[in-house]
C-alpha positions in Angstrom: 55.4 91.1 213.4 55.7 95.1 212.9 53.8 95.9 216.4 55.5 93.5 218.2 59.2 94.4 217.3 58.5 98.0 217.4 56.8 98.2 220.8 59.5 95.8 222.5 62.6 96.6 224.4 65.8 95.8 222.7 68.8 93.9 224.3 71.8 92.3 222.9 71.8 88.1 222.8 75.0 86.0 222.1 75.2 84.1 219.1 74.9 84.5 215.5 72.8 81.9 213.5 70.0 79.8 214.6 72.5 76.8 215.4 74.5 78.8 217.5 71.6 80.8 219.5 70.0 77.3 220.1 73.1 75.7 221.9 73.8 78.6 223.9 70.5 78.9 224.8 70.9 75.2 226.2 74.4 75.9 227.8 76.3 74.5 225.2 79.0 76.8 223.1 79.5 77.2 219.5 82.0 74.6 218.8 79.4 71.8 220.1 79.2 69.0 217.6 76.1 69.0 216.2 76.1 65.4 214.2 75.8 63.3 217.8 72.9 65.7 218.6 70.6 65.4 215.7 71.7 61.5 215.5 70.2 60.9 219.2 67.1 62.9 217.7 66.9 60.6 214.4 67.8 57.1 216.2 66.7 58.0 219.7 70.2 56.5 221.2 72.9 58.5 221.9 76.0 57.5 219.5 78.9 56.1 221.3 82.0 57.8 220.0 82.7 59.7 216.7 79.9 60.7 214.6 79.8 63.1 211.8 76.8 64.6 209.2 77.5 63.4 205.8 74.5 65.0 204.3 73.3 64.1 200.8 73.7 66.9 198.2 73.2 68.3 195.0 76.7 69.8 193.1 76.2 71.9 190.1 79.0 72.8 188.1 78.8 76.2 186.4 81.6 77.6 184.3 84.0 78.8 186.7 82.9 76.9 190.0 80.9 74.0 191.5 77.9 75.0 193.6 76.2 73.2 196.7 72.6 72.6 196.8 71.6 70.9 200.2 68.9 68.7 201.0 66.1 71.4 201.5 66.3 72.4 198.0 65.2 69.1 196.6 63.6 65.7 197.6 65.1 62.5 198.4 63.4 59.2 199.3 64.1 56.9 201.7 64.9 54.0 199.3 66.9 56.4 197.1 69.0 57.3 200.5 69.5 53.5 201.7 70.8 52.6 197.8 73.3 55.5 198.0 74.2 54.8 201.5 74.6 51.0 200.2 76.7 51.6 197.4 79.1 54.2 199.8 79.6 51.3 202.1 80.5 48.8 200.2 83.1 51.0 198.7 84.3 52.8 201.4 84.6 49.3 204.0 88.4 49.4 203.4 88.7 52.4 205.1 86.8 52.1 208.0 83.7 54.4 207.1 80.3 53.5 207.9 77.5 55.6 206.3 73.8 55.3 207.5 70.5 57.3 207.0 68.4 57.0 209.4 66.2 59.9 208.3 66.4 60.2 204.5 67.9 63.7 204.0 70.3 63.0 206.8 72.9 60.6 207.2 75.9 60.0 209.3 79.4 58.9 209.0 81.1 57.0 211.8 84.4 56.5 211.5 87.5 54.0 213.3 89.6 57.4 214.0 88.5 61.1 214.7 89.4 63.1 211.9 91.6 66.3 212.1 89.5 68.3 210.0 87.4 71.4 210.5 83.9 71.7 208.4 81.3 74.2 207.7 77.3 73.5 207.6 75.8 72.7 204.3 73.6 75.7 204.5 76.5 78.5 205.2 77.6 76.8 201.4 74.1 76.7 200.1 74.1 78.1 196.7 77.7 79.0 196.5 80.8 77.9 195.2 82.2 75.1 197.6 85.8 75.5 196.6 86.7 77.8 199.8 84.3 76.2 202.2 86.1 72.1 201.5 87.0 70.3 204.7 90.5 72.1 206.5 93.1 70.8 208.4 95.7 67.7 208.1 93.6 65.2 206.7 92.0 67.4 204.0 93.9 66.3 201.4 92.2 62.8 202.6 88.7 64.3 202.6 88.8 65.7 199.3 89.8 62.8 197.6 87.2 61.2 199.0 84.5 63.6 198.1 85.9 63.2 194.5 85.2 59.7 194.7 81.9 59.9 196.0 80.7 62.1 193.5 82.1 59.6 190.7 80.7 56.8 192.7 77.2 58.3 192.8 77.1 60.3 189.3 76.4 56.8 187.2 74.4 55.3 190.0 70.9 53.8 189.3 69.1 56.2 191.6 70.9 59.2 189.9 70.1 57.7 185.7 66.3 57.5 187.4 66.4 61.0 189.0 67.9 62.7 185.9 65.2 61.0 183.3 62.4 62.3 185.9 64.2 66.0 185.6 65.3 65.7 190.0 68.5 67.1 190.6 71.4 64.4 191.0 72.3 63.3 194.6 76.1 63.3 193.5 77.6 64.3 196.9 77.9 63.8 200.2 79.0 67.0 202.6 80.9 66.2 206.1 80.2 68.6 208.9 79.2 68.8 212.4 81.8 66.0 213.5 82.1 65.1 217.2 81.3 63.3 220.3 78.0 63.9 222.1 78.3 66.4 225.3 77.5 65.1 228.5 74.2 67.4 229.2 72.4 70.5 228.4 70.1 72.6 230.5 67.6 75.2 230.0 65.2 77.3 231.7 62.5 76.7 228.9 59.8 73.9 229.9 58.4 73.2 226.7 60.0 73.5 223.2 57.9 73.3 220.2 59.8 72.5 216.7 60.5 70.7 213.7 63.8 71.8 213.9 66.0 68.6 214.8 68.9 70.3 216.5 66.5 72.4 218.5 64.5 69.2 219.4 67.8 67.1 220.2 68.7 69.9 222.7 65.3 69.7 224.5 65.8 65.7 224.6 69.0 66.0 226.0 68.1 68.8 228.4 65.0 66.3 229.6 62.8 69.2 228.2 59.1 68.3 226.8 59.0 68.7 223.2 56.4 68.6 220.3 55.8 69.7 216.8 53.5 73.2 216.1 50.0 73.0 216.7 47.5 74.0 214.4 46.0 76.6 216.3 48.0 79.1 218.4 45.6 79.0 221.7 47.1 75.4 221.9 50.3 76.9 222.1 49.6 79.5 224.3 48.1 76.9 226.4 51.7 75.4 227.0 52.8 78.9 228.4 50.5 77.9 231.7 53.0 75.5 233.1 56.0 77.8 232.8 58.0 79.5 229.5 57.8 77.9 225.8 60.3 78.2 223.4 58.9 77.9 219.7 61.5 77.5 217.0 60.5 78.4 213.3 62.9 77.9 211.0 60.7 78.2 207.8 62.0 81.2 206.7 66.0 80.3 207.0 65.5 78.2 203.2 64.1 80.5 201.0 66.1 83.5 202.6 69.6 81.2 202.0 68.5 80.7 198.3 67.2 84.3 197.5 63.6 82.5 196.8 62.0 86.4 197.8 58.4 85.6 196.8 58.5 82.1 198.5 60.1 84.0 201.6 57.1 86.7 201.5 54.6 84.1 201.0 55.9 82.0 204.3 56.3 85.3 206.4 52.5 86.2 205.6 51.4 82.7 206.7 53.3 83.0 210.2 51.5 86.6 210.3 48.1 85.2 210.4 48.8 81.7 212.3 51.4 82.8 214.8 52.1 86.4 215.4 48.4 87.8 214.9 47.2 85.1 218.0 50.3 86.1 220.0 49.1 89.7 219.8 45.6 88.8 221.1 47.0 86.3 223.7 49.0 89.0 225.1 46.4 91.6 225.3 44.0 88.9 226.5 46.1 88.2 229.6 46.8 84.7 228.6 50.5 85.3 228.5 52.8 87.7 230.2 55.4 88.5 227.7 57.0 87.2 224.3 60.7 87.4 223.5 61.2 87.3 219.8 65.0 86.0 218.8 65.8 86.9 215.0 69.2 85.3 215.8 71.1 88.4 214.7 72.6 89.2 217.9 69.5 90.7 219.0 66.8 89.8 221.6 63.1 91.9 221.2 60.9 91.7 224.4 57.5 92.7 224.6 54.7 92.9 227.4 51.2 93.9 227.7 51.9 97.3 228.8 54.5 97.8 225.8 52.0 96.6 223.1 49.3 99.2 224.5 52.2 102.4 223.9 50.1 103.8 221.4 52.7 106.6 221.4 55.6 104.1 220.0 55.2 104.6 216.6 55.1 101.6 214.3 57.7 100.5 212.2 58.1 98.1 209.2 59.8 95.1 210.6 62.9 95.4 208.3 63.6 98.8 209.7 63.7 97.7 213.4 65.5 94.6 212.7 68.5 96.6 210.9 
């Protein structure tokens, strides 16, 4: 990674954060609703009308605040998700709200009317006090009341009583975000997308671009480049970074070094690919070629210095 970055041409790139960079890479704007896109990926069908993510979260009360932990910090089974969703739907049927869980940790809320609120994604709030990040707007009070009701509804639920007995974090809330309607289209110059990240896979599906999960060998990844330009989305570092899990972050980085970056350097040197662009989602883009990698007079710097 040090070598790839140190011997690359640096340019500016619009977008800050993974979601923003992905949306812009497919010709969309930052305000594009993410919920209908991931719903398309999770269900195989474009949702009709308004849909919002309402993901399961663990809310932990500290001495002076309530902190949010999103589903990458705990596990939830399909049976647990179905049981909690059924309880939600029974209680809130009078309000015209319908909650679905096509994937255990990604829930979708449908409403008869589009709420006039603004929201933040759970990973922008993860590990922090939720107070300043609660829904804002004309309907904020109604949604704050709903979130409080969900906490009380889920707190004594059989699912959480069993989770508490097993020493697992309670699923004691939902977090609404990403609401809107499906965009008409998306487009990109990429010919293949390799990812396990749901938004990236959804955008590829909407754009009519082939998508697959990361292969077990770099050679298989490199082979995809014979047909054009491949976008590889690696979000494994995102979650340990968000929760300041330094040892886990370093372990993931070391694995990527061995299974991805080393192989890409070799493929570039062996003329199997023409160029590599690294997009760390910080407003920068690093483009390197075989010729630039052979520039031995360019000193190698640690990646953290290059990215700063």
